[in-house]
N, C-alpha and C positions, 0 to 999 in steps of 0.2 A: 480484125487483123492487128497484129502487133509486130514491131520490129525493135531490134536492139541498136541503139546509137552509142557513140563513144561516151556520152554523158548520161544516158537514161534509157529506160524502156519507154517506147512510144506506142500509142494506140491510134488507130484510124477510126474516126467518127464521121457521121454524116449529119447534115442539116436538113430537116424536113422542108419540102417544097410547098409552094402555095401561099396565098395572101395571109392566112392565119399566122404563119410562122415568119413572114418576111422581115419583121422588125424585132424578132426575138433572137437573142444570142446566148447569153449565159443561161445555163439550165435548160436549154432547148435542144441541144445536140443529142444524138442517139447512136446506138450501135445499129448497123444495117440489120433489119429484121422483117418478119412478115408472118403470115398465117400459113398453116399447112392443113391438108385434107386428112380426115380420120384414118385413111388407109395409107398415108404417106409417112415415111420415116422422118422424124424430126430433124436429124442431122442432114439428110438429103435436102429437106425443105430449106434449112438454114443456108446451105451452100447455094441452092437455086436463088433464094431471096437476095443473098449477098451479090450475086452476079446481076440479077435484075435491077437492083438499086444502084449499083456502082459500075457495071460493065467489066469488072475485074473478076478473075477466077479465084475461087477459094480452094486452094490445094495444100497438101501437106498433112502433118500430124495435127489432129483436132483434139484440143484439151477442153474437157468439160468444165464449164464455169458455174453450173448449177441452174436453178430456176428462181426467178424473182416475180413478184406480183406488182404490176403497175397500178397507178391510182385508179385507172379505169376498170380494174379487176382482171385485166388481161394477164395471163401467165406467159412469161418469156423464158424459154430454155435457150441457153447461150453456150457457144463454144468459141475458143480462140485458136488461131493458127498463125504461124509466123509467115510473113510475106512483106512485100513492098509494092508500092504503086506511086504514080504521079497523080495527085489529086486534080491537076489541070486536065487530065484525060478522062475524068469521070463522065459517064453518060448514064442517065437514069431512065427507067421505064416511066410511063405516065399513068395517071388515073383521073377519073372524072369526079368532081365534087359539086355540090350546090353552093354557089356563091353569088351574092351574100346569102347567109343562112336564111332559110324559109322564104327565099325569093322565087323559087321555081326555076331559076336560071342555072344552067350547068356549064362549067368550064373544065377544060383539061389542064392538069398541072403535072409537073414532074414529081414523083414521090420524094425525090431527094434533089436539092438544088446545088449542093456542093459537098465536098469532103475535105478533111484536113487531118494532118498528123498532130497529135497532142502528147506532151509529156504526161505522165500519170498525174502530177500535181495540177497541170492545166486542165486535164480531162475532168478532174473532180469539180472544177468550177463550171465547165461547159456542158457536161453530160447531165441528162435528166436525173433528178435526185433519186428516183426509185431504181435507177440502173447503176448507181455508184457502188453498191455491194459487189457487182460483177468485177469492178476494178480491184477491189480488195481480194476477191477470189483469184484473179489473175496474178496478182503480186505474191500470193502465198503458194503458188504452184511450185513443187520441188524443181521442175525443169527450168524455172526462171529465178531460182533463189539467188544466183550470183549476178543477176542483171541490175 
């Protein structure tokens, strides 16, 4: 999600939940994302995942930001849409993980523990490194050329 402010273009990023990410900040934030089934439309899945991770609806014109490959090898297809939300109202779905690793103990964590609006400059510092090309793609969209 992006919005236009008087000073800048801003993007909404989320911070992963759970103990692994608890003390990580810069280069730890991400776009809301998730996996989709083979028979599921990727854009429909992106809209669903955005809502599951944030509780906010993804509506409007969706702008294709392309596909990036994360360090894990996971391919991420991304779209942008213009919107607004109050991060204080974010509610995330949960998932179960093994913690500590290889302990056999399972805990339930929120997929996302918070969200925040960032200027593009700030987002470059906080967003996971492999997702930063998505910011470049957003900034070069003709629809946002004057932002």
